[in-house]
Phi, psi and omega in degrees: 000316184293327178298321179294328180289323176297314181299314173302318181300312178299313181298318181299312179299317183297321176294322181295309183298321182293306179302317180297312180293319179298314176298314180300316179288326178292321185292321177294329180277358188279336182089345179264118185299325184293321175288327180295324179266322189288314182302304180298326184296310181297320175298317180296321176300311178295316183297313182298320178296318176293314177299322177301314182300318179298315189288328184280334183243051184289348173284333175281325185243085188298333181284345177296330175294321178294318176300315175304315179298319178302314187272348184300321181295318179289333182284327178301329180296315186291321180299318183290332180286326188246026188301321191267006188264000183099150183293315182294322181290324176298315174296322178294317176297317180293324179293320181296312183279322187264337176094192195298317184299309185288328178288319177295320182290320183293315176299321176299321185272311192277319184237058189295331182263002181285125187294335186246036182291331174296314175300316177304312184293326177294320179287326175303326179299331181294303179290338175297314181292317178304318178298306186290320175294320177297310176299318180298312182296319176299317181293319175299318178296323185290318188288320183271000000 
């Protein structure tokens, strides 16, 4: 029974990463700078809020606990790097570098009683998208 939850969690993460990467590459290829930044930004906001909702309601979504365990090892590395910066700043830094899954997991672990964590995660998606799209566009310009 436990294995099926892990399989569901892995399938759920795989689908998320496929959609996320497809949208990211599609947005970069459109040539419109508004779409290149806007589409991944909106998707990141929705995804981070959705993942936080899943992590906070793990009794309803049993596979969310397994998703959390899968991503927890990677997140501990980020937490140790940003340990002394404060919890909200740590969630922000992890979210900018790691994206929606890591920011949601960080918020769930580090600031569980913070009232505005959904708003914080939506706002973290803005610099995270600017960072990732900016790096991707820079690399594309260097290659081409």
